[in-house]
N, C-alpha and C positions, 0 to 999 in steps of 0.2 A: 153602513150595512155590513154585516159580517160576510166575508167571502164564503160562498157555499161549499167550495171544494178547495182543499189545500194540498199542495204537492211541493217537493223539494226541501221541505223542512219537517220537523217532527210535528205530528198532529196531536190535538187534544180536544177535550170537550165534545161538542157536537160533531166535530170532524173525525172523531175516533169511532170506528164501528167494529162490532163483533169482538173477537179475541177473548170471549168470556172465560173459556177453560184455561187459556194461557194466563190470563190475568189472575184467576183464582190460584193457580199453581204457583206462579211467581210471587204472589202476595204471601202465600203460606211459607215459601222459602225465605222470604225477607223476614217474616215474623218469627220464624223458628231458627234463624241463623244458619240456613243451609246454603252452601256455595252453589252457584248456578252458572252453567255455560249455555249461552243463548246463541243458536246457530241458524242461519237462513241466508239465502242470496241477498244481494243488495236491494235496498229500497222496498223491503217487504214489511217494514214497520217495527223493527227491533227497538230503535231508539224511542219511538212513540209509546210502545208498550212499556218499556222500562220507566219512562218518565211518568206515565199514568200510574203505574204501581208505586213509584216513589212517592207520589202525592198521597196515595191511599195509606201508605205504610208510615209516613213521617208523623211523629208525635213527640211528646216530651221525653219519652223513654227510648225513642229510636230515631237516630239521625241517618239520613241518606246522603251519601256523598257521590256526586257524579263528576267524572272527568273524561275528557276525550284526548287520547294520546296520539292522534293522527300526526301531529306536527313534531312529535318526539323522534329523534333520530339516534340518540345515544342514551346510555344508562343515566348519565348525569342529568340530562334534560328530563328524563322520567322522574328521577328523585325530586328535582325541583318542583315539578308540577304536582307530584303526589303529595309532598309536604304542604305546599300552598293550598291545594284543594281540601285536604283534611282539616287544616287549621281554619280556613275560611268557613267551610260548610258545617262545621260542628260547633260554631260559635254564632251568637246572635248579634253581636256588635263588635266594632273594630277594636275597642280597647281590650275586649276579651281575647281577640286574636293575638294581640301583642302579649298579653299575660300568658296565654298558653304557649306561645312561641318561646318566651323566656323560660317558662317552667319545664317544658318537655324537650327543648332543643338547645338549652343554655350552653352545654359544653362543646357545641360545634360552632359557636360564635356566629349565629345567623345575623344577617343584615336585613332589617325591615324597611320596605319602601312603601310609603302611603302617598297617593295622589290627591287631587282636589276633592274627589269623592271617595272617602275612605271605605265606604261600604262595598264598593265595587273595584276600586283601583288600589289593589293591595298585593304585594308580592314579597317573597322571601328569597334571599340569595345567601349562599354559604360556600365556604371552601370545600371542594369535593376532593377528599383524599381517601383512596381505597384502603389505606393502611390503618386509618384511625377509627374504624368501626362506624363511620358516618352512615353508610348504607343500611346497616342493621338497625341503627337508631331510628332512621326515617321509616323503614318498613314496619317497625314496632310502634310507630307514633299513634295510629288509630287505636290499638289495643291499650296503650297507656292512657290515652284520653278517655276511652270508654270506661276503663276500670276506675279512674279517678273521679269522673263525673257521674258514674252510676247509670249509664245508658248503653244501649246496643248501637253499633254502627254497621251499616251496609255500604260497602264501597262498590260503585258501579263504574266499570272501566270500558269505555267505548273504543273501537278500533284496536282492540287488544292484540290483533295479529301483527301490529307494527313491531312488537318485540322480536319477531322472527328476523328482522333486518338489522338488529343491533349486533355489534361486533361480539363474537363469542356468545351468541344468543343462548345456547344450551346452558352455559354456566350461569348466566343471568336468570334463566328460568328456574334453575336449581335454588338460587338464592331466594327468589320470591316464594317458591313452594315451601322451602324449609322453614321459613318464618310464618307464612300465612296459615299453614296447616295446623299450627300449634295454638293459634289465637282462639280464645274462648268467647270473646265479646264482639268479635268482628266477623262478618261474612262478606263474600265477594260475588258480584255478578259480572261476568266477563263476556263481552260480545264484540262482534266486528263485522265489517262489510265484505270481507273476502272469505267466502265459505270454504274454499279448498284449503286455505291456510289455517283457518280455525279448526277444520276437521283434523288436519295434521297435528296441530298443537295438542289437541285433547283426545285424539283417538289412537295416536301412535304410541305403542307400548314403551318404546325406547326414550320417549321424551318425558320430562319431569311432571308435566301437568296432566298426564294420563290419569283418568278417573278422579279428577280433582273435585268434581261436584256433580250435581244433578244436571244432565244434559237435556236441554229443552229445544227441540227442533220445530221451528215455526213452519206451518203449512200455509197454503194460500187460503185467503178468506173465501168462503163458499159463495157461489153465484146468488143464491137466495138472499143472503145478507146484503150483498152489494146492490141488488135490485131494490130492496126495501130502502136502503140508504140513499141511493141516487134519486129515486122517486120522491122521497121525503124532502130531500134538499131542494129539489125543484119546486115542490109544493110550498115549502116554507118561504120561498122568495117570490111567490105569486106566479110561478110558471108551471108547466106540465110536461111530463115525459111518460110515454107508455111503458109498461113493464117489458114489453117486447124490445123496445129500442134500448132500454137500460141493459137488458140481457145482451144485446148486440155489442154494447160498449165492452162488457166483460169478456165476451168471446173474442173480440178484436185484439185485446191486449192480454189475453190468457189470465185474467183475474190478477194481474200484477198490480199491487196496491197503489204505488205511486202513479202508474199510467192510468188506472181507473179514475183516479182523482183528476189527473191532468186532462184526459180526454173528455171527462164529464164537464170540466170547466170550459174547455174550448167549444163544446156544444152549447153549454149554458149561455155563454156570451153572444152566441148567434141566435138564441131563441128569444123572441119577444113574448109569445104566449105558449105555443105548443111546439115541442121539438119535432123535427121531421127527419126522415132518412137522408134527404138531400143535405141537410145541415150537418148530419153526422159524417157524411162523406167528405164534406169540406173541412170538418174538424180533424178528421184523420189525415187529410192532405196537409193541414197546418202542422199537425204533430210530427209528420215525417219531415217536413221542411225545417222545423225547429231542430231536429236531430241530424239533418243531412251532413253538415260539416263534421260533426263528431263521428258519425258512422263512416264517412269517407276516410277520416284520419285513422280509424281503427282497422281499415282494410287495405290501405294503400301499400303497406309494407308486408302484407301476407304473401306467402309463397303460393304457387299454383296448387300444390298439394293441400295446403291449408284451406284455400278457397274451395277446393273440391270437397274437402271434409265437411265444411259448412253447408255446401249444397246438398250433400247426402242427408244431413240432419234436417234441413228445411224440407227435403223431399219425404221425410217421415222415417228415415233410418236412425234408430236410436241405440242399436246394439249390433253385435256380430259384424263389426267393421272389417275384421280380418278374413271374412269369408271371401272365396274367390269371386263370387258373383258381385259383391259390393266393391271390392278392389278394382275389378275390371270395369264395372259400370261407371264408377266415378273417378277412375284413374288415380288411385291412391298410392301407387308405387308397389311396395312389397308389404307383406304382413308385419315385418319388423319395423316398418315405417309408421304403423298405426299408433304405437305407444308414444313415439316422439311427437306426432301430430296432435294427439290428445293432450299431452302434457304442455305443449307450447300454447295451445288455445286456452287451456285452463289458466296458465300464467297470465295470458292477456285478458282473462275474465270474459271471454266471448262465449264460453260454454260452461255448463255445470254438470255434475254427475248427480243422478237421482237413483240411488241403489246401483244397479248394473246398467242403467240407461244413461245416455249422454243427451243433454238437451241444450238449447240456446239459453244463455243467461238473460237475454233481453228480447222479449217477444216483438217489440217494435223494430228492433234491428232485423228480425226475420222478415217482417213486412217490407222494410226498405230494401233488404237484400234481394228479395224476389222481384221487386219493381225495378231496381237499378242494375242488378247483376244478371238476372235471368232473361232480361228483355232482349 
């Protein structure tokens, strides 16, 4: 039996709900070669959306390349992964990978490694020398292949904010943009899980990727769509949940995509026929228990001021932290301390900014914090 609710991984098929407008817009961008910047907090469904659109957009005249650079820590690692991903995903068979490697990267003496399963176990290594133009050749690789083969390529790069940690990151960003912005047959979809870093990369005028493409900001999926989805998934598996209880799931986790799926699953496995409020209470307790160690580790090294800042947010304070009333009530120190507190908690990914408001990045963390810290 297909699992009715999926979390922790990219969803697809019946597990993907709503995002109709975002799907349409992203598909148009892929189709017409428009660069896209996709921004949202963690686990809101960016990867699922990109992979869904990639399936819709892929055809004989358009190749979609997906790569996750989370493990890349240096320029060299990025170039290796970039070259391998482009060659593998724009070819349909392993001997074509080899042919393209020899044709388009011949002068940098690539070494091809093929394992027992050549369709999946394939990698390229090469001497990385910043003086010999290797980097430019690799960044031009998708454009060369697209022109030679007569198709369009869309390169989707997940966890793109990782390039912020590369040594001399700004210079590296300039290299990427200087090449990518001139390509006629290739477009890019850049997205990542750290919203504040993505915002900085693409919204800061002093950085190279400012105004690089169409910025698409994901919002939360509406409660109406979630209720329909949850009720249908229960019914499809011979169980029942009331719309009111489904709505309570959404309210509990503030419509956070991954948590809606997870809490619905924890309730579903407790339900034999019809879900009850008591079973939902137990499911919530289970969700908190599963995250207890993580949340403890995230708070154990916080300063008293940082903990107080979080308390203020959980109490409903989302702006005007520098006011005398808020500083006094929550013991936040001085008004000059507010900026430091906010930046520190942003770096720890415990909070997010939504316009001028500050909110918790994780709604379940807020429930846990109230239970464990406020008691």
